[in-house]
C-alpha angles and dihedrals in degrees: 000000000000123000094257089055094051090050088050093052092047092050092048094051091045091053096048090047090051094050094045092044093051091050086050095053092048089051092049089052090051090047094048092115095044130089122294091236090064090049093050088048092052090051092051094047091048088055094052097045088049091056097042095045092049091049093049094049089049092048092054090063095043092054092234110186118253090247091056090045092051093049089050092051089047092053093043090051093053094045088047092050091054092045093053091048093050089047088052093050093045091049089053094050091048092047089050092053089044093055090046091051089047090053090046092050089050090049087048090054093049090049092245122142115271123219130195124231115247092235135029131189092240142008090252095061089041092055092046091051093049088050091051090050091049093046091050089053092047090049090049090052089047094051090046091051093046089047090056093044089051091049090049090049093053093045090050092049089052097050094045089049088053095045097047093048096056099057090039093054089048094051090046091053092047094045092052091047088054093042089053091047088237095134122100094191109032091173092066089050090051091051089050092047088050091050090051092048090050089052091051089047089053092051095051090048087052091050093049094047092051089047091057092047096048095042093051096241097115106116122190123222097209122209138156105276128192103217093204093060094040096052095038088056094049091048090049092052092051094042096093088052093052093046089053088063093041091250126156105225112179135169123219105184136164111237119226098035113132135179137178106250145127102274095205096049093042093050090049088051092050089043092054092051093051094045092050087054089049095049091045095049128091120225112284094029125131129233120192123193114191138175122211138156118249124228090255097053098263122132115244122207109188128190112193122186135180098221100113128267129293121252106267089228088059098047093088089051103046093103097045113116111259094011120150126175121265088238127021114252090225135358088256086056091057094052096042090055090066108103094016124109095207093246100125097085091043091053091050092051090053097046091048091047089052089058090050089250136119135227123207136183131209138172117249130183107295096356145008137269128224114202123196113194115195131181115238090230115026124184110264096247137126126247 
């Protein structure tokens, strides 16, 4: 065939393809609200018609015999039928996957578990189904976590309301007694009122600190801290409180161990742990505070008491704001919990997390031990 003949065939084929393609696009626009199966059949049919019409037009220029043209039409018809059948099957598979994904998305919106089908028509749909399943699982975990947080918040509000009411009622009663001049020793009442105010001030301070931790506004002023000096000072400050309860509070620290930390916040965390042990312990008990170096290089601050163990069911909740054990570890712990909102250990957990460390608790023979593990050189970031 000459070059002009090839150009003529090319122009005829292009014209037929453009005409059939335009008609196919118009049909797809008209069928936009119909099934995907029908649209795929239209695409396959347009392809077949484009090929057949182009070949027929080109054959008319090539003087192809009627016999050969009939054979061509027969072959094109068989191939077109198979193509239409395959397009229909593919459309049904895609429609099935689409229905499954629609149901999965609806289940996701209702908060129900999302399950992935065993087979999909293509890897893209399979990947999308897996992502929906993984998203459903993450949302379920998020809802469970939010439920626990909400439960802890309600419990915290209930405890704080109770703990605020008790000292306020005492202050009001003593103020009324002083106002009515019914007190023989006013100085004693003044001292008691001051004690109740100090208790309220401590609760407000704890709430403010916890608010800074949970809101992400706690910022650390990092400095080189000698743990021996920091903890020995904290133990010395709480020594009179321990001796008032006939407790043996001792510090067994390794000298020379230093870390990069906020000395004020770290001292508060250690003080909360020691005070918790003091409040939980019965007279005559022993509290040991120690500093060691972990095998991985982290510093470990441990507070060991002899106040009996914590209920295993409560170990996972020890650091929740407002948490209090289902049963007091000692009678002294039950009385000491009055007027406390249960925020001390939650604050410890937040401060340690701000230092990129971790705090753990475990039962030991006759008591329990809190371990604070801190990196020697944490990143300077807030909680």
